[in-house]
C-alpha positions in Angstrom: 0.0 0.1 0.2 1.2 3.5 -0.8 3.1 5.6 1.5 3.0 9.9 1.3 6.3 10.7 1.6 7.0 14.0 2.8 7.1 15.6 -0.6 3.7 14.6 -1.7 2.4 16.3 2.6 4.5 19.5 1.3 2.2 19.4 -2.0 -1.2 18.5 -0.1 -0.1 21.9 2.4 0.9 24.1 -0.7 -2.4 23.1 -2.5 -4.7 23.4 0.4 -3.0 27.1 1.1 -3.4 28.4 -2.1 -7.2 26.8 -1.9 -7.5 28.8 1.0 -5.9 31.4 0.4 -7.2 32.3 -3.6 -10.3 30.1 -3.9 -12.6 30.1 -0.5 -15.9 29.2 -1.1 -16.4 32.3 -0.2 -15.5 33.3 -3.1 -16.2 29.9 -5.7 -20.1 31.4 -4.8 -19.4 34.1 -6.8 -19.6 32.3 -10.3 -22.1 29.1 -9.1 -24.9 31.1 -11.2 -22.5 31.6 -14.6 -21.4 28.1 -14.5 -17.4 29.7 -14.8 -14.6 29.6 -13.4 -11.8 33.0 -12.5 -9.2 32.8 -15.1 -7.4 34.8 -12.9 -6.9 32.2 -10.3 -6.8 29.1 -13.1 -4.0 30.7 -14.2 -2.3 31.5 -10.4 -2.5 27.9 -10.3 -0.7 26.8 -13.1 2.2 29.9 -13.4 3.0 29.6 -9.0 1.7 26.4 -8.7 2.4 24.5 -12.2 -0.4 21.9 -11.4 -2.0 21.3 -15.0 2.2 20.6 -16.2 1.7 18.1 -12.9 1.6 14.2 -14.4 2.7 15.6 -18.0 6.0 13.7 -19.2 9.0 16.4 -18.8 9.8 16.2 -22.7 6.3 17.5 -23.1 6.5 20.2 -21.1 5.5 18.7 -18.2 6.3 18.3 -14.6 7.3 14.0 -14.8 4.9 13.2 -11.3 2.0 10.7 -11.4 -1.6 9.8 -9.9 0.0 9.8 -6.3 0.7 13.8 -6.6 -3.0 13.7 -8.9 -4.5 12.4 -6.3 -3.2 14.3 -3.5 -4.0 17.7 -5.5 -7.5 15.8 -6.5 -8.8 15.6 -2.4 -7.2 19.3 -1.7 -8.8 20.8 -4.3 -12.8 18.2 -3.2 -12.2 19.8 0.1 -12.9 23.1 -0.8 -14.8 22.3 -3.6 -12.3 24.0 -6.1 -14.9 24.9 -9.7 -11.7 25.7 -12.1 -11.2 23.0 -15.3 -8.8 21.0 -13.4 -10.1 18.0 -12.9 -11.7 18.2 -16.9 -9.1 19.0 -18.8 -6.2 17.3 -16.2 -7.6 14.2 -15.0 -10.4 13.7 -17.9 -9.1 15.1 -21.2 -5.4 15.1 -20.8 -5.3 11.9 -19.4 -7.2 10.5 -23.1 -4.8 12.3 -24.6 -1.1 11.0 -22.9 -3.1 8.2 -23.4 -3.8 8.3 -27.1 -1.5 10.4 -28.6 2.3 9.5 -30.5 5.4 12.0 -29.1 5.0 13.5 -32.5 0.9 14.2 -31.9 1.7 15.5 -28.8 4.3 17.2 -29.2 1.6 19.9 -30.2 -0.7 20.0 -27.9 0.4 18.9 -24.6 2.4 22.3 -23.9 -0.6 24.6 -24.6 -2.7 22.4 -21.6 0.1 22.2 -19.6 1.3 25.3 -19.3 -2.6 26.2 -18.5 -2.7 28.1 -21.2 -5.7 26.1 -22.7 -8.7 23.8 -21.5 -9.3 21.6 -23.4 -12.9 18.8 -22.3 -13.6 15.6 -23.4 -17.2 14.6 -24.8 -17.4 10.6 -24.4 -21.5 11.1 -22.4 -24.0 10.7 -25.3 -28.1 12.2 -24.7 -28.4 8.3 -22.9 -26.1 9.0 -20.4 -23.6 6.7 -20.6 -19.9 6.0 -19.6 -19.4 2.8 -20.4 -17.0 4.0 -23.5 -18.2 1.2 -25.3 -20.0 2.8 -28.0 -20.9 6.0 -29.5 -23.6 7.2 -31.9 -21.5 10.1 -32.9 -20.3 9.7 -36.1 -16.9 11.2 -38.4 -16.0 10.4 -42.1 -13.0 11.3 -44.0 -12.2 15.1 -45.3 -9.1 15.5 -47.0 -6.7 15.8 -44.1 -9.0 16.2 -41.4 -11.8 14.4 -40.3 -16.0 16.0 -40.1 -17.5 15.0 -36.7 -21.1 14.6 -36.2 -23.6 14.8 -32.7 -24.2 15.3 -29.8 -22.5 14.6 -26.6 -23.6 15.8 -22.9 -22.4 16.2 -19.1 -19.1 17.7 -21.0 -17.5 18.7 -17.9 -16.8 22.3 -18.5 -17.6 21.9 -21.2 -18.8 25.5 -22.6 -15.6 27.2 -20.9 -12.7 24.6 -22.2 -10.0 25.6 -25.9 -10.5 21.6 -26.6 -13.0 19.2 -27.2 -11.5 15.7 -27.5 -14.5 14.1 -28.5 -15.0 10.1 -29.3 -16.5 9.2 -32.6 -16.8 6.4 -35.0 -17.7 5.5 -38.2 -21.9 4.9 -39.7 -21.8 1.5 -40.0 -19.9 0.3 -36.7 -21.0 2.3 -33.8 -18.0 0.1 -31.4 -15.1 1.4 -33.8 -14.2 4.6 -31.7 -11.8 7.3 -33.3 -10.2 10.2 -30.9 -11.1 13.2 -32.1 -9.2 17.1 -31.1 -12.0 19.6 -31.9 -11.5 23.1 -31.8 -14.2 25.2 -29.5 -14.6 27.8 -32.0 -15.4 26.3 -34.7 -18.8 27.2 -36.1 -20.3 23.6 -36.2 -19.2 23.2 -32.7 -22.8 24.3 -30.7 -22.3 24.5 -27.3 -25.1 24.5 -23.6 -24.5 25.3 -20.5 -26.5 22.3 -18.8 -28.7 23.3 -15.6 -27.8 21.8 -12.8 -27.9 19.9 -9.5 -24.5 21.2 -8.1 -23.8 24.9 -9.0 -19.8 23.5 -8.5 -19.4 21.9 -11.1 -20.1 23.0 -15.2 -21.7 20.8 -17.2 -22.6 21.3 -20.9 -24.3 19.7 -23.4 -21.7 20.5 -27.5 -24.0 19.8 -30.7 -21.5 19.0 -33.8 -22.3 19.0 -37.3 -19.3 18.9 -39.4 -17.8 19.7 -37.1 -13.6 20.4 -38.5 -12.0 17.6 -36.4 -7.9 16.1 -35.9 -7.9 12.4 -35.3 -5.6 11.4 -32.8 -3.6 8.3 -31.7 -4.8 5.1 -34.2 -7.8 4.9 -35.7 -10.8 3.1 -34.8 -8.9 2.1 -32.0 -9.6 4.4 -29.1 -12.1 1.9 -26.9 -9.5 1.1 -24.8 -8.0 4.1 -24.8 -11.4 5.6 -23.1 -11.8 2.5 -20.3 -8.0 2.6 -19.1 -8.9 6.7 -19.2 -11.6 7.2 -17.6 -10.9 4.5 -15.0 -8.0 6.5 -14.4 -10.3 9.4 -13.8 -12.6 7.2 -12.0 -9.6 7.2 -9.3 -9.2 10.9 -9.2 -12.6 11.4 -8.9 -12.7 9.3 -5.7 -10.1 11.0 -4.2 -11.2 14.0 -4.8 -14.3 12.8 -2.7 -12.6 11.4 -0.4 -11.4 15.5 0.2 -15.3 16.5 0.2 -15.6 13.3 2.6 -12.8 14.8 5.0 -13.9 18.5 4.7 -17.2 17.4 6.0 -16.7 16.2 9.1 -14.4 18.8 10.0 -16.8 21.5 9.4 -19.2 18.9 12.4 -17.0 18.5 14.5 -15.5 22.5 15.0 -19.2 22.9 14.8 -20.1 20.5 17.6 -18.1 21.3 19.5 -18.9 25.0 19.8 -22.5 24.4 19.2 -24.4 24.7 23.2 -27.6 23.1 24.0 -29.1 23.0 27.7 -25.7 23.7 28.5 -23.0 21.5 26.6 -21.5 21.1 23.3 -23.5 19.2 21.8 -20.7 17.2 20.4 -20.7 15.4 24.4 -24.6 13.8 22.8 -24.6 9.9 22.5 -26.8 10.5 19.3 -23.9 13.3 17.6 -20.7 10.8 18.3 -22.5 7.4 17.6 -23.2 10.4 13.9 -19.3 11.8 13.6 -18.2 8.4 14.5 -19.3 6.4 12.0 -18.7 9.0 9.8 -15.0 9.0 10.3 -14.9 5.2 10.1 -16.4 6.1 6.6 -13.7 8.6 5.6 -10.9 6.0 6.7 -12.2 2.9 4.6 -13.2 5.5 1.8 -8.6 6.6 1.7 -8.1 2.5 1.9 -10.2 2.6 -1.0 -8.3 5.5 -3.0 -4.8 4.5 -1.9 -5.8 0.6 -3.2 -6.5 2.4 -5.9 -3.2 3.7 -6.6 -0.6 0.9 -5.9 -2.3 -0.5 -9.0 -2.1 3.0 -10.9 1.3 2.8 -9.7 2.2 -1.3 -10.4 0.6 -0.8 -14.3 -2.6 -2.9 -13.0 -5.1 -3.2 -14.7 -7.2 -0.8 -12.8 -10.9 -2.6 -13.3 -11.7 -3.7 -10.1 -10.1 -1.1 -8.2 -11.2 2.0 -9.5 -15.0 0.8 -9.2 -14.5 -0.3 -6.4 -12.9 3.0 -5.7 -14.8 4.3 -6.9 -18.5 3.6 -5.3 -17.4 3.4 -1.8 -16.3 7.7 -1.7 -20.2 8.6 -4.0 -21.4 7.2 -1.0 -18.9 8.1 1.7 -19.2 11.4 0.3 -23.0 12.2 0.0 -23.2 10.4 3.7 -20.5 12.9 5.3 -22.2 16.2 3.4 -25.6 14.7 4.6 -24.6 14.1 8.5 -23.0 16.9 8.2 -25.7 18.9 7.1 -27.8 17.7 10.2 -25.5 18.7 12.7 -25.4 21.9 11.9 -29.3 22.0 12.7 -31.7 24.6 11.0 -28.4 26.4 9.9 -27.3 23.6 7.2 -30.1 23.8 5.7 -29.8 27.6 4.6 -28.5 29.3 1.2 -26.1 31.0 3.3 -24.1 27.9 5.1 -21.3 26.2 2.9 -22.8 22.8 4.0 -25.5 22.0 1.4 -23.2 23.6 -1.2 -21.2 19.9 -0.1 -24.1 18.1 -0.1 -24.6 18.9 -3.6 -21.6 18.6 -5.3 -21.8 14.9 -3.0 -24.9 14.3 -4.9 -22.9 16.3 -8.4 -20.7 13.2 -8.7 -22.3 10.7 -7.6 -23.7 10.9 -11.8 -20.2 11.3 -13.2 -18.8 8.6 -14.4 -21.4 6.2 -13.8 -23.5 6.0 -10.5 -22.3 3.8 -7.7 -24.7 1.1 -8.8 -23.1 0.9 -11.9 -19.4 0.7 -10.8 -21.0 -2.1 -8.6 -22.1 -4.1 -11.5 -18.8 -3.7 -13.6 -17.4 -5.1 -10.5 -18.9 -7.6 -10.3 -19.2 -8.5 -13.6 -15.0 -8.4 -13.0 -15.0 -10.5 -10.1 -17.4 -13.2 -12.2 -20.4 -12.2 -10.3 -22.4 -11.7 -13.2 -25.4 -13.9 -14.1 
């Protein structure tokens, strides 16, 4: 099992301070209505901390770190409900490109993403909301040295603000023959629409492509395994983000229970509250173990099918329970718009559906273990 190094612990502290000082929840609230994010904070995160370059190989303008460092960052961003494009651009789009593209292809695109000058969004889920990566109704046709892509994508994280769209599309006669394309979001053939979401801290979009010019990346018709691995990796990192959110909910609830008094004593001394907080602590620690298990397999280069689904399903449910407990411990004030507790509950419920629901991941886990019907 992985143990964090002193350098990784220092990275966690650095990101924690950055979020607390530059991107506190009081600042995030300014962007909840329009689904955007503070681009100044993103540029500071990129230039001062170099976070978008963290897991990009050094030869492509990155820092050359790996999944453990990404998970360390995601845990702290999850604790602060950061609403910028780190997960969408770094953990989804860039991850898929690193798995699919050749060295020459990466040299053309990756440096701009690693520097934060551009952001990218992965457009894979279609109107049925399926993230399984097996087929696509979005199609493509050759057009000289480029391709023309047509179809509809939905649940595209930060899709309305990204500079590049990384799109999965199939041949018209074979929906399972997936290929990966990079499309400029500014093209006239690309229409983007922000989706209304329960969780206003995570912006989602629907994207309509009407013969949009795209650049094929990687091998033609070979993107299926690439997408499967990329989504498994993203599931592990999303689990790390959910772990950070759950830990923050526990910390908030414990702090409030220690100061809020009823009947002349802190509510944290009441047995019912103690039991809730103890259960949440146990939940958070088991979620941490699930994330560490998945990271251990990832670092070892093993298949992530089982451990990614395990971490994803468990951390989703732990975060939801921790966020609910946090609201309940805070009582009446926890239900108000002015208090931050409801923002964590909404992020928890919104994240449950991202990259597949907990029940969908349990089905994947059962199939991987040979437990299916």
